[in-house]
C-alpha positions in Angstrom: 8.8 -37.1 23.0 10.6 -37.1 19.5 10.6 -34.2 17.2 7.8 -35.5 15.1 5.4 -35.8 18.1 6.5 -32.3 19.2 5.7 -30.8 15.8 2.2 -32.6 15.6 1.0 -30.3 18.5 1.6 -27.3 16.4 -1.0 -28.5 14.0 -3.5 -29.8 16.6 -6.2 -27.3 17.7 -6.7 -29.2 20.7 -3.3 -28.6 21.8 -3.6 -24.9 21.2 -6.2 -24.0 23.8 -5.7 -21.2 26.3 -7.6 -21.4 29.4 -8.7 -18.1 30.7 -9.8 -18.1 34.4 -12.1 -15.2 35.2 -15.1 -14.3 37.3 -17.4 -16.5 35.2 -15.3 -19.6 35.1 -13.0 -21.1 32.4 -13.3 -20.3 28.8 -11.3 -22.2 26.2 -10.1 -20.3 23.4 -8.8 -22.4 20.4 -5.8 -21.1 18.5 -6.9 -19.1 15.5 -5.6 -19.9 12.0 -3.6 -16.7 12.2 -1.7 -18.3 15.1 -1.0 -21.5 13.2 0.3 -19.4 10.3 2.6 -17.5 12.4 3.9 -20.7 13.9 4.2 -22.3 10.6 6.3 -19.2 9.1 8.6 -19.6 12.2 9.0 -23.2 11.9 9.9 -23.1 8.2 11.7 -19.8 7.8 13.3 -19.1 11.2 17.1 -20.0 10.8 17.1 -21.1 14.5 14.6 -23.9 13.6 16.8 -25.5 10.9 17.0 -28.8 12.7 13.3 -29.3 12.8 12.4 -27.9 9.5 12.5 -31.2 7.8 10.2 -32.7 10.5 7.9 -29.8 9.9 7.7 -30.5 6.3 6.9 -34.2 7.0 4.3 -33.2 9.5 2.7 -30.9 6.9 2.4 -33.7 4.5 1.1 -36.2 6.9 -1.4 -33.8 8.5 -2.5 -32.4 5.1 -1.5 -29.0 6.0 -1.1 -27.7 2.3 -3.9 -25.2 3.0 -2.3 -23.7 6.1 0.9 -23.3 4.0 -0.9 -21.4 1.2 -2.3 -19.2 3.8 1.0 -18.6 5.3 2.4 -17.7 1.8 -0.5 -15.3 1.3 0.2 -13.7 4.6 1.4 -10.2 4.8 3.8 -11.4 7.6 5.4 -13.7 5.1 6.6 -11.0 2.7 10.3 -11.3 3.5 10.3 -15.2 3.7 7.7 -15.9 1.0 10.4 -17.7 -1.2 11.2 -20.1 1.6 7.5 -20.8 2.2 6.9 -21.6 -1.5 10.0 -23.7 -1.7 8.5 -25.7 1.2 5.5 -26.6 -1.1 7.6 -28.7 -3.4 9.9 -29.7 -0.6 6.8 -31.3 1.5 6.0 -33.3 -1.5 2.3 -32.3 -1.2 0.5 -32.2 -4.4 -0.7 -28.7 -5.1 -2.3 -29.3 -8.3 -5.6 -28.0 -7.6 -4.0 -24.6 -6.7 -2.3 -24.1 -10.0 -3.8 -20.7 -10.6 -2.4 -19.4 -7.3 1.1 -20.7 -8.1 0.8 -19.2 -11.5 0.5 -15.7 -9.8 3.5 -16.6 -7.6 5.5 -17.5 -10.8 4.7 -14.0 -12.1 5.8 -12.4 -8.9 8.5 -9.6 -9.1 10.7 -11.5 -6.7 12.9 -13.8 -8.7 13.2 -16.3 -5.9 9.5 -16.5 -5.2 9.1 -17.0 -9.0 11.7 -19.6 -9.2 10.3 -21.6 -6.3 6.8 -21.4 -7.6 7.9 -22.7 -11.1 9.5 -25.6 -9.3 6.3 -26.4 -7.4 4.4 -26.2 -10.7 6.9 -28.6 -12.3 6.3 -31.1 -9.4 2.5 -31.1 -9.8 0.9 -34.4 -10.7 -2.4 -33.1 -12.0 -5.0 -33.8 -13.1 -5.6 -30.5 -14.9 -8.4 -29.2 -17.3 -7.3 -28.0 -20.5 -9.1 -24.8 -19.6 -6.9 -24.3 -16.7 -3.8 -24.9 -18.3 -4.7 -22.6 -21.4 -5.6 -19.7 -19.0 -2.2 -20.2 -17.3 -0.3 -20.1 -20.4 -2.3 -16.9 -21.5 -1.4 -15.1 -18.2 2.5 -16.2 -18.6 2.6 -15.1 -22.2 1.1 -11.7 -21.3 3.6 -11.0 -18.7 6.6 -12.1 -20.8 6.8 -9.1 -22.9 7.6 -6.7 -20.1 10.2 -8.6 -18.2 13.9 -9.1 -18.1 15.6 -11.7 -20.2 16.6 -13.7 -17.1 12.9 -14.0 -16.0 11.8 -14.4 -19.6 13.9 -17.8 -19.6 12.2 -18.8 -16.4 8.7 -18.2 -17.9 9.7 -19.9 -21.2 10.5 -23.0 -19.2 7.2 -22.7 -17.3 5.2 -22.3 -20.6 7.0 -25.7 -21.9 6.0 -27.3 -18.5 2.3 -26.2 -18.9 2.2 -27.4 -22.5 3.4 -30.7 -21.4 0.6 -30.9 -18.9 -1.7 -30.5 -21.9 -0.1 -33.5 -23.7 -0.6 -35.6 -20.7 -4.4 -35.1 -20.8 
């Protein structure tokens, strides 16, 4: 079994079934989404999994695992590795355009690396976007720009330029 086939089992709920044998017979208990999130965080962020990280990203794209990745990013368990998980969004080449508001919030995160990776993900979005969504995003970014360091202001200025470019593409 190659690495790709091995990874597919992590995203297959049929592979994640625990058989419990008790007085009343067998009960199948499928893995919860929390288990999938924990596994995904480990696959993408644990340094000991470096050699299979790329396969995990490819599997995420093939298996349409973007929503699981977003849940992992939002998980409290991911606090210390959130930037790595956000980077996985653009590295997986999944189009997260419909989640632009979520990535705007990440772009405004106090953690510089989370912000940087979220902005990179936004820059790689393909759309389509509504003018309303883009304008709301620009307003949120502009509101935060007043109260941050000059280093982060440069990042957010670039983000505004990217968002304005999305408006022109409409």
